[in-house]
C-alpha positions as CSV (number, residue, x, y, z in Angstrom):
1,X,0.0,0.0,0.0
2,X,2.9,2.4,0.7
3,X,3.7,2.6,-3.0
4,X,0.2,3.6,-3.9
5,X,0.0,6.1,-1.1
6,X,3.4,7.6,-2.0
7,X,2.3,8.0,-5.6
8,X,-1.0,9.7,-4.5
9,X,0.7,11.9,-2.0
10,X,3.5,12.8,-4.4
11,X,1.1,13.5,-7.2
12,X,-0.8,15.8,-4.9
13,X,2.3,17.6,-3.5
14,X,4.1,18.1,-6.8
15,X,0.9,19.3,-8.6
16,X,-0.5,21.2,-5.7
17,X,-0.4,24.5,-7.5
18,X,-2.4,23.2,-10.5
19,X,-4.9,21.3,-8.4
20,X,-5.3,24.4,-6.2
21,X,-6.0,26.7,-9.2
22,X,-8.7,24.3,-10.4
23,X,-10.2,24.2,-6.9
24,X,-10.1,28.0,-6.5
25,X,-11.9,28.5,-9.8
26,X,-14.5,26.0,-8.9
27,X,-15.1,27.3,-5.4
28,X,-15.3,30.9,-6.5
29,X,-18.0,30.1,-9.0
30,X,-20.0,27.5,-7.1
31,X,-23.5,28.6,-6.1
32,X,-23.0,26.9,-2.7
33,X,-20.0,29.0,-1.8
34,X,-20.8,32.6,-2.7
35,X,-18.7,34.1,0.2
36,X,-15.6,32.8,-1.5
37,X,-16.2,35.2,-4.5
38,X,-14.8,38.1,-2.5
39,X,-11.5,36.3,-1.7
40,X,-8.7,36.9,-4.1
41,X,-7.7,33.9,-6.2
42,X,-4.2,34.1,-5.0
43,X,-5.3,33.7,-1.4
44,X,-7.6,30.8,-2.3
45,X,-4.8,29.0,-4.2
46,X,-2.4,29.5,-1.2
47,X,-5.0,28.0,1.1
48,X,-5.4,24.8,-1.0
49,X,-1.7,24.5,-1.7
50,X,-1.1,24.6,2.0
51,X,-3.3,21.6,2.5
52,X,-2.2,19.6,-0.5
53,X,1.5,20.1,0.4
54,X,0.9,19.2,4.1
55,X,-1.1,16.1,3.3
56,X,2.1,14.0,3.5
57,X,2.8,15.1,7.1
58,X,-0.8,14.5,8.1
59,X,-0.9,11.1,6.4
60,X,2.3,9.7,7.7
61,X,2.3,11.2,11.1
62,X,2.6,8.9,14.1
63,X,-0.2,10.9,15.6
64,X,-2.2,11.9,12.6
65,X,-5.2,13.1,14.6
66,X,-3.0,15.8,16.3
67,X,-1.8,16.9,12.8
68,X,-5.5,17.0,11.6
69,X,-6.5,19.0,14.7
70,X,-3.6,21.5,14.2
71,X,-4.3,22.0,10.4
72,X,-8.1,22.2,10.5
73,X,-8.2,24.4,13.6
74,X,-6.0,26.9,11.8
75,X,-8.2,26.5,8.7
76,X,-11.4,27.2,10.8
77,X,-9.8,30.2,12.4
78,X,-8.8,31.7,9.0
79,X,-12.1,31.0,7.3
80,X,-14.0,32.4,10.3
81,X,-11.8,35.5,10.2
82,X,-12.5,35.8,6.5
83,X,-16.2,35.8,7.3
84,X,-16.9,32.5,5.5
85,X,-20.1,30.8,7.0
86,X,-19.6,27.4,8.4
87,X,-21.6,25.6,5.7
88,X,-19.5,27.2,3.0
89,X,-16.2,26.4,4.7
90,X,-17.2,22.8,5.0
91,X,-18.4,22.6,1.4
92,X,-15.0,24.1,0.3
93,X,-13.3,21.2,2.1
94,X,-15.5,18.7,0.3
95,X,-14.6,20.4,-3.0
96,X,-10.9,20.3,-2.0
97,X,-11.2,16.5,-1.4
98,X,-13.1,16.1,-4.7
99,X,-10.4,18.0,-6.7
100,X,-7.7,15.9,-5.1
101,X,-9.4,12.7,-6.5
102,X,-10.5,14.3,-9.8
103,X,-6.9,15.3,-10.5
104,X,-5.5,11.9,-9.4
105,X,-8.2,10.1,-11.4
106,X,-7.5,12.2,-14.5
107,X,-3.8,11.4,-14.2
108,X,-4.1,7.8,-13.0
109,X,-0.4,7.6,-12.2
110,X,-0.9,6.0,-8.8
111,X,-3.5,3.4,-9.8
112,X,-1.7,1.8,-12.8
113,X,-0.8,-1.7,-12.0
114,X,-1.8,-1.6,-8.4
115,X,-4.6,-3.7,-6.9
116,X,-8.0,-2.2,-6.1
117,X,-7.8,-3.2,-2.4
118,X,-4.8,-0.9,-1.8
119,X,-6.5,1.9,-3.8
120,X,-9.6,1.6,-1.6
121,X,-7.5,1.7,1.6
122,X,-5.7,4.9,0.4
123,X,-9.0,6.5,-0.5
124,X,-10.6,5.6,2.8
125,X,-7.7,6.9,4.8
126,X,-7.7,10.2,2.9
127,X,-11.5,10.5,3.3
128,X,-11.1,9.9,7.0
129,X,-8.6,12.8,7.3
130,X,-11.2,15.1,5.7
131,X,-14.0,13.7,7.8
132,X,-12.0,14.4,11.0
133,X,-11.2,17.8,9.6
134,X,-14.8,18.6,9.0
135,X,-15.7,17.7,12.5
136,X,-12.9,19.9,13.9
137,X,-13.9,22.8,11.7
138,X,-17.5,22.7,12.8
139,X,-16.4,22.3,16.5
140,X,-14.0,25.3,16.2
141,X,-16.6,27.5,14.5
142,X,-18.9,26.7,17.4
143,X,-16.2,27.7,19.9
144,X,-15.5,30.9,18.0
145,X,-19.2,31.8,17.9
146,X,-19.6,31.5,21.6
147,X,-16.4,33.5,22.5
């Protein structure tokens, strides 16, 4: 599985700028995320690049949940400060995950010759990172709203 994961993570890291540009265009025009239209594209791209480049540290961490907490708490703080409503910030994460898989699927470099069981394991683990992240973002927004 490590080979598959390495290819996925490397594809994401080395192409983070391209994936992030595609994501920023999609998020800025999506009817479910109108608040993102006021954020400059450069800032949106930097936000996504930050995640895609740090996915390796989160994925391979001995304590991945701590890494997820750190990253997604910072994400929630920044989006809250930007005035992005919770539902839009969560949908932006869903779109970020989708763009990761769309790019990887389009390129297919990490699936070639590898068995489907390993692909499913890698996909499930990545989805779990985003699921934990969404939970942390919603929890942090709640904390910020009551303080």
